[in-house]
N, C-alpha and C positions, 0 to 999 in steps of 0.2 A: 872465759866465763860466758855462760848464757844466762840471760835474765830469768829469774825464777817466777813461778806462778804467784808466789807471795809478793814479790816486788811489783809485778804487773797489777795485782789487785790493789796495792797501796797507791797506785797512780791516780785513782779515782776517775778513771775513764771507763765507761761502760762497754761491755761486749768486745773486749780486745780479742783479736784473732789474727792469724797469718803473721806472726812475729818472725822476722827473718833478719839475721845479721847482715849488715851492709859493710862492704870492704871500702878501704880508701883512707881511713884515718889512722894515725899513729898514736894519738894521745888518748882518745876516748873509745869506749865500745859504742858501736852505732847499730841501730836497728830500724827497719821499716816495720810499721805495724798499722793495723786497721782497727777502727771502732765503728761498727756498722759499715757505712760506705766511706767514712772519712779516713784519709790516708795521712799518717804522721811519721815523723822522723824523730827517733829517740836517741839521745846521747847519754851515756852513763860514764861518770868518772869515779872509780872506786876510791874509797877512803878519803874523800874530800867533802867539804861543806858545800851547800847550795851556791854560796858566793863564788865558787870556782867558775861559774858561767856568767858572772856579772859583766865582765869585759866583752864577752861575745854578744850578750844581749844589748849592751850599749852600742857596740859597733853595728849590729843589725838595725837598731833604731835609727842611728845616724844615717846609714846607707839608704834606709827605706824612704828618705826624703827625696831621693834622686832615682833610685833603681828599685826594681822588684826584689824584695827579700822575703824569706819565709816568715810568717807571723809566729811570734812566740805564743805557744798555747799554755805551757806550764813550766815551772822551774821549782826545784825543791831538793829535799834530801830524804832518803829512805835508809834507815839503819846505817848511817854513816857514809852513804854513797850519793853523790850529787847526780841530779838528772836534769835534762833540758828536753822538752818536747816542742818540736817545731812543726809547722805545716809542711807537708811534703810537696815539693815542687818537682814535677816531671822534667826530666832533662830535655832540653830543646836542641834544635840543630845548631851547629857551630857557625857563628858569623863574626869573623874577626873585625870587619868594618864596623858593625854595630857595637861591638865591645869597645873599640877605640873611641867612637862617638860618645858612648856612655861614660867612659872614663874622663873624656874632655868635659862633658857636661857636669860631671861630679866636681871637677876642679873649678869650673866656672861658678857653680852654685855657692860654694862656701869653702874658702880655703882652710878655715879653722876646722870645719867638719872633716875635710880630707886629712888634715894633719892628725886629728884625734883618731880617726879610723885607722890610718896607717900606723900610728903609734900603738894602738890597741892590738892590731893584727900582728905587728912585728914584735 
């Protein structure tokens, strides 16, 4: 499915353009889109309520205390389909050492947060 013009209009984001499907997810439809010069990531889960993304939002909020995560722009439901709009973060270069240090830092900051995030993700 491709998001319709009607769906995009109901997102209440002005001047949406350059909507492109993004590959990589198995569960949600995913899109890159722009509003003016702002770049966003749109996830759509057909035939589910907005609450479908509650766990993901909670996980991003918990992780954001330690690592850079995309900001949640909007979450809702349009005609029975859940959506989540996130800030687009450009892909950086791979650095396994930095990743390891970040995960260690995450564990040191708050073991309860780590448990919650891992539970939410798994």
